[in-house]
C-alpha positions in Angstrom: 21.6 17.6 24.0 23.5 20.5 25.8 26.7 20.8 24.8 29.3 18.0 26.6 26.6 15.9 26.9 26.7 12.4 26.1 23.7 9.4 25.1 23.7 8.1 28.6 22.5 11.4 29.7 19.3 11.5 27.8 16.2 10.8 29.3 15.2 8.1 27.2 18.4 6.3 28.1 17.9 7.1 31.7 14.3 6.0 31.7 15.7 2.1 30.0 18.5 1.8 32.8 16.0 2.6 34.5 13.6 -0.3 34.6 16.6 -2.7 33.7 18.0 -1.8 36.6 15.8 -2.6 38.8 13.8 0.6 39.3 10.4 1.5 40.6 8.5 2.8 37.2 7.5 5.8 40.3 11.5 6.4 40.7 11.6 9.1 37.4 13.2 13.2 38.3 11.0 14.5 35.9 7.8 16.8 36.5 5.3 15.1 34.7 3.8 16.9 31.8 7.4 17.8 29.8 9.2 16.3 27.5 12.0 15.0 29.4 9.4 13.0 31.4 7.3 12.0 28.8 11.3 10.4 27.4 11.6 8.3 30.8 8.4 7.2 30.6 8.9 5.0 27.0 12.6 4.1 27.4 11.1 2.4 30.9 7.7 0.9 29.1 9.7 -0.4 26.0 12.4 -1.3 28.2 10.1 -4.2 30.3 8.9 -5.2 26.7 11.7 -5.8 25.3 13.7 -7.6 27.7 10.0 -10.1 28.2 10.5 -11.0 24.2 14.1 -12.3 24.9 13.4 -13.8 28.0 10.3 -15.7 26.1 12.0 -16.1 23.1 9.7 -14.6 20.8 13.3 -12.1 19.3 16.3 -12.9 17.8 19.9 -11.0 19.0 21.4 -12.1 16.3 18.2 -10.2 13.8 19.9 -7.3 13.5 23.7 -7.9 13.8 24.4 -7.8 9.5 27.1 -9.8 8.2 
């Protein structure tokens, strides 16, 4: 990550956010074949899995919370 960049600037976070905010998969701003494109797509695809699990109740959000 470049100096002054934040985690929210990463292609992975941008891909996750794109999915969570209802953008289409083909809205990826990175050129196909680049690491940034791969990270964006991976995060986009994983975000749907997380959301489906929460909506269907197959994930306990409290399980990740440590006392």
